[in-house]
C-alpha positions in Angstrom: -155.1 -33.1 105.3 -151.6 -34.6 105.8 -152.7 -38.1 106.7 -155.8 -40.2 105.9 -157.4 -42.2 108.7 -159.5 -44.9 107.2 -162.3 -47.2 108.3 -163.2 -50.4 106.5 -166.9 -51.3 106.4 -167.3 -55.0 105.6 -164.5 -57.6 106.0 -165.7 -60.3 103.6 -163.8 -62.1 100.9 -162.8 -59.0 98.8 -161.6 -57.0 101.8 -158.1 -58.6 101.8 -157.6 -57.3 98.3 -158.8 -53.7 99.0 -157.0 -53.2 102.3 -153.5 -54.1 101.0 -152.9 -50.7 99.3 -154.1 -48.7 102.3 -151.7 -50.6 104.6 -148.8 -49.9 102.2 -149.5 -46.1 101.8 -147.1 -44.1 104.0 -149.7 -41.5 104.7 -152.7 -43.7 105.5 -153.7 -45.3 108.8 -156.4 -48.0 108.8 -157.8 -47.3 112.2 -161.0 -49.3 112.4 -163.1 -52.1 110.8 -166.8 -52.8 111.0 -168.5 -56.2 110.5 -171.8 -57.3 112.0 -170.0 -60.6 112.9 -167.7 -59.6 115.6 -165.5 -62.7 115.4 -164.9 -62.1 111.7 -164.2 -58.4 112.1 -161.8 -59.2 115.0 -159.9 -61.8 113.0 -159.5 -59.4 110.2 -158.3 -56.6 112.5 -155.9 -59.0 114.2 -154.5 -60.2 110.8 -153.7 -56.6 109.6 -153.0 -54.9 112.9 -156.1 -52.7 112.9 -156.8 -51.3 116.4 -160.6 -50.9 116.6 -163.5 -53.2 115.7 -167.1 -52.2 115.4 -170.2 -54.3 114.8 -172.5 -51.4 114.1 -171.9 -49.1 111.2 -173.3 -46.1 113.1 -170.6 -46.5 115.7 -167.9 -46.5 113.2 -169.3 -43.5 111.4 -169.5 -41.7 114.8 -165.7 -42.2 115.3 -164.3 -38.7 115.0 -160.8 -40.1 114.2 -162.0 -41.5 110.8 -161.7 -39.3 107.8 -162.9 -41.7 105.1 -164.3 -45.2 104.7 -164.1 -48.1 102.2 -167.5 -49.7 101.8 -167.1 -53.4 101.1 -170.5 -54.7 102.0 -172.9 -56.6 99.6 -174.1 -54.5 96.7 -177.7 -54.3 97.9 -176.4 -52.5 101.0 -174.2 -50.0 99.2 -176.8 -47.2 98.9 -177.7 -47.4 102.6 -174.1 -47.5 103.8 -172.7 -44.9 101.4 -175.5 -42.4 102.2 -174.9 -43.0 105.9 -171.2 -42.3 105.5 -171.8 -39.2 103.4 -174.3 -37.9 106.1 -171.6 -38.4 108.7 -169.2 -36.3 106.7 -166.9 -39.1 105.6 -165.2 -39.4 102.2 -166.3 -42.7 100.6 -164.8 -45.3 98.4 -167.2 -48.1 97.5 -166.8 -51.5 96.0 -168.3 -52.2 92.6 -171.0 -52.4 91.3 -172.0 -49.0 92.6 -175.6 -50.1 93.4 -178.4 -52.5 92.3 -180.1 -49.7 90.3 -179.1 -46.7 88.3 -181.4 -44.5 90.3 -179.6 -45.5 93.5 -176.2 -44.8 92.0 -177.3 -41.4 90.9 -178.7 -40.6 94.3 -175.4 -41.6 96.0 -173.4 -39.5 93.6 -175.6 -36.4 94.1 -175.6 -36.8 97.8 -171.8 -36.8 97.9 -171.7 -33.7 95.6 -174.1 -31.8 97.8 -172.2 -32.7 100.9 -168.8 -31.8 99.4 -167.2 -35.1 100.1 -165.2 -37.3 97.7 -167.0 -40.3 96.4 -165.6 -42.9 94.1 -166.1 -46.5 93.2 -163.0 -48.7 93.5 -162.2 -50.2 90.1 -159.1 -52.4 90.1 -158.9 -52.4 86.3 -158.1 -48.7 86.3 -155.0 -49.4 88.4 -153.8 -52.6 86.7 -150.5 -51.8 85.1 -151.0 -53.6 81.8 -154.3 -51.8 81.2 -152.8 -48.5 82.4 -150.1 -49.0 79.8 -152.6 -49.8 77.1 -154.6 -46.6 77.9 -151.3 -44.6 77.7 -150.5 -46.0 74.3 -153.9 -45.3 73.0 -153.9 -41.7 74.2 -150.4 -41.2 72.7 -151.6 -42.1 69.3 -149.3 -45.2 69.1 -151.9 -47.1 67.1 -153.5 -44.1 65.4 -157.2 -43.8 65.9 -158.7 -46.8 67.7 -161.5 -48.4 65.7 -162.3 -51.7 67.6 -162.0 -52.9 71.1 -162.5 -56.6 71.9 -162.7 -57.8 75.5 -162.7 -61.6 76.2 -163.4 -63.2 79.6 -163.1 -66.9 80.2 -164.1 -68.5 83.5 -162.8 -72.0 84.3 -161.3 -74.1 87.1 -158.3 -73.3 89.2 -156.8 -74.5 92.4 -155.4 -71.6 94.4 -155.0 -70.9 98.1 -156.9 -67.6 97.6 -160.0 -69.3 96.0 -160.0 -72.3 98.3 -160.1 -70.1 101.4 -163.0 -67.9 100.3 -166.0 -67.8 102.6 -169.0 -69.5 100.8 -171.4 -67.3 102.8 -170.1 -64.3 100.9 -171.7 -65.6 97.7 -175.2 -66.4 98.8 -176.6 -63.0 98.0 -175.0 -63.1 94.6 -177.2 -66.1 93.7 -180.6 -64.8 94.6 -183.0 -61.9 94.1 -180.8 -59.7 96.3 -178.8 -59.1 93.2 -180.4 -58.1 89.8 -178.1 -60.4 87.9 -175.3 -62.9 88.0 -171.8 -63.0 86.7 -172.4 -60.4 84.0 -173.5 -58.0 86.8 -171.1 -58.9 89.6 -167.8 -59.5 87.7 -168.2 -58.1 84.2 -168.9 -54.6 85.7 -165.1 -54.4 85.8 -164.9 -54.9 82.0 -167.8 -52.6 81.3 -166.0 -49.9 83.2 -162.7 -50.6 81.4 -164.5 -50.4 78.0 -165.6 -46.8 78.9 -162.3 -45.7 80.6 -159.9 -46.9 77.9 -161.2 -44.4 75.4 -163.0 -41.8 77.5 -166.0 -42.4 75.2 -169.6 -43.1 76.1 -171.5 -46.0 74.6 -174.8 -45.1 72.9 -176.1 -48.4 71.5 -175.8 -52.1 72.5 -176.8 -55.4 70.9 -176.2 -58.7 72.7 -177.0 -62.4 73.1 -176.8 -63.8 76.6 -177.4 -67.5 77.4 -178.1 -69.0 80.8 -175.4 -71.0 82.4 -175.2 -73.0 85.6 -175.8 -71.2 88.9 -175.1 -67.5 88.5 -173.1 -67.8 85.2 -174.5 -66.2 82.1 -172.6 -67.7 79.2 -171.8 -67.8 76.4 -172.4 -64.2 75.9 -171.6 -61.9 73.0 -172.2 -58.2 72.8 -171.3 -55.4 70.4 -171.7 -51.7 71.0 -171.3 -48.3 69.3 -169.3 -45.6 71.0 -170.2 -42.0 70.5 -167.4 -41.7 67.9 -168.9 -43.3 64.9 -165.7 -45.1 63.8 -165.1 -46.9 67.1 -166.9 -50.1 68.0 -166.6 -52.4 71.0 -167.1 -56.2 71.4 -167.3 -58.4 74.4 -167.5 -62.1 74.9 -167.8 -64.2 78.0 -167.3 -68.0 78.1 -167.5 -70.6 80.8 -165.3 -73.7 80.6 -166.0 -75.7 83.7 -163.7 -78.6 82.7 -160.7 -76.4 81.7 -158.0 -75.4 84.2 -156.5 -71.9 84.3 -153.2 -70.9 85.9 -154.0 -68.2 88.4 -153.1 -66.9 91.9 -156.6 -65.8 92.5 -159.9 -66.7 90.7 -160.3 -69.2 87.9 -160.7 -66.6 85.2 -158.7 -64.5 82.8 -159.3 -61.6 80.4 -157.8 -60.4 77.2 -158.1 -56.9 75.7 -157.5 -56.2 72.0 -157.5 -52.7 70.6 -157.2 -52.3 66.9 -156.2 -48.9 65.5 -155.8 -47.3 62.1 -152.0 -47.7 62.5 -151.4 -50.6 64.9 -152.7 -53.0 67.4 -152.5 -53.5 71.2 -153.0 -56.8 73.0 -153.3 -57.0 76.8 -152.7 -60.7 77.3 -153.8 -61.3 80.9 -155.6 -59.8 83.9 -157.1 -62.0 86.7 -155.2 -65.1 85.7 -151.9 -66.3 84.1 -153.1 -68.4 81.2 -150.6 -67.4 78.6 -146.8 -67.3 78.6 -146.6 -63.9 76.9 -145.7 -60.4 77.8 -148.6 -58.6 79.6 -148.8 -56.0 76.8 -147.7 -56.4 73.2 -148.0 -53.6 70.6 -147.8 -54.0 66.8 -146.4 -50.7 65.4 -147.3 -49.0 62.1 -144.0 -50.2 60.5 -144.7 -53.8 61.3 -142.4 -54.2 64.3 -143.6 -55.2 67.7 -142.7 -54.2 71.3 -143.4 -56.5 74.2 -143.7 -55.0 77.6 -142.5 -57.9 79.6 -141.3 -55.9 82.6 -144.8 -54.6 83.7 -146.2 -55.7 87.0 -149.0 -58.0 85.9 -150.1 -59.2 89.4 -153.8 -58.8 89.6 -153.5 -57.6 93.2 -151.5 -54.6 92.1 -154.6 -53.1 90.5 -156.4 -53.2 93.9 -153.4 -51.8 95.7 -153.0 -48.9 93.2 -156.6 -48.0 93.4 -156.6 -47.9 97.2 -153.5 -45.7 97.1 -155.1 -43.5 94.5 -158.0 -42.8 96.8 -155.6 -41.7 99.6 -153.7 -39.5 97.2 -156.9 -37.8 96.0 -157.8 -37.0 99.6 -154.3 -35.7 100.4 -154.3 -33.5 97.3 -157.9 -32.4 98.0 -159.0 -33.3 94.5 -162.7 -33.1 93.6 -162.8 -36.4 91.8 -161.0 -39.8 91.4 -160.5 -42.4 88.7 -164.0 -44.0 88.8 -166.4 -41.2 89.7 -170.0 -42.0 90.6 -171.0 -40.7 87.2 -168.7 -43.2 85.4 -169.8 -46.0 87.7 -173.4 -45.4 86.8 -172.6 -45.4 83.1 -170.9 -48.8 83.6 -174.0 -50.1 85.3 -176.2 -48.8 82.5 -174.0 -50.7 80.0 -174.4 -53.8 82.1 -178.1 -53.5 82.1 -178.3 -52.6 78.4 -176.6 -56.0 77.6 -179.3 -57.8 79.5 -182.1 -55.8 77.9 -180.7 -56.0 74.4 -180.5 -59.8 74.7 -184.0 -60.2 76.1 -185.7 -57.8 73.6 -183.5 -58.7 70.6 -183.0 -55.1 69.7 -180.4 -52.3 70.1 -180.6 -50.5 73.5 -179.2 -47.1 74.5 -177.6 -47.5 77.9 -178.6 -43.9 78.9 -182.3 -44.9 78.6 -182.0 -47.2 81.6 -182.9 -45.5 84.9 -183.6 -48.5 87.2 -182.3 -52.1 86.7 -182.7 -54.9 84.2 -182.4 -58.6 84.9 -182.2 -61.6 82.6 -185.5 -63.4 82.2 -184.3 -66.5 84.2 -183.1 -64.5 87.2 -182.9 -65.5 90.0 -181.6 -69.0 89.0 -183.2 -72.3 90.1 -180.3 -73.7 92.1 -182.1 -77.1 92.5 -181.0 -78.0 89.0 -177.4 -77.0 89.5 -175.8 -80.4 89.2 -177.9 -81.3 86.1 -177.1 -78.0 84.5 -173.3 -78.6 85.2 -173.5 -82.0 83.7 -175.3 -80.9 80.5 -173.6 -77.5 80.1 -172.6 -76.9 76.5 -174.5 -79.9 75.1 -177.9 -78.3 74.7 
């Protein structure tokens, strides 16, 4: 294969982020889009110069000029659409989370393997330059043996063109029983994936406390987990600060990754947002000196671009796998569900023991109390 001809399935809010890297790749042609809402699909195609618009996924998959597809439909449709694409002989990149259940994710992964097509889940964290640099530093032994990883996410307010122009209808299914969980499922899956990818280590035990927040937020949340290497632990915290503003070009959120090693310390100081006036990556060396990597591209969009380009490169090179394989995406999903289960049952949970899905006890949320919940959040 000397060029990749790509079809986009789903042109909702996230599509503008995923398509950017494909459009920039010199050996990729985005030739078609599919959206059940013709006017939405046509507007997207016109915006990016994409020649063909379909309203039925079967018609797009029957297009013989398409080699691969990017599935950007709501999570509850991933299994249906990915399996259809695999059956049509297309290579598949799929938006996170891989599916609503572990069993569905495993079925999708096995179907791709049996069909001999490439299947991966697009994970922007794996292409985000500050996190890529952190992974490189860890692997090089720059901080010795890592012993602790702490991941902090804060969600707050922002006023950006990106967020202000999002289509509210793209969030309805995230707030009801069509999703097994809220923010910890839909967004934190990025961070669960990064927690596995940074160290190439599985997690074998999780403990957590998850509180209910307004709408689909599940905060504050705190979790601790054990990796398969006994001397490495992980921690995660998620907070919601509805009356605090965050500098950002995208969503009102930011993330921080701290990795302590036997010989040093790495700090990734931003991800989605631009809260802090610091270099994106800072390392504290064994001799007490520090290095700040201020020249890294810390634009959150770059992670999406790099992952789209990586999918094209994998196809051009005829590789059998990609950064986030179906297997790794399933492990991230199991870690997500283990946090819910550990909090509900007040006990350690092995993520590998989860074969379906787990929801928090209050899910889906009662949106009729939203304004009261917002007013009282943090006081009870």
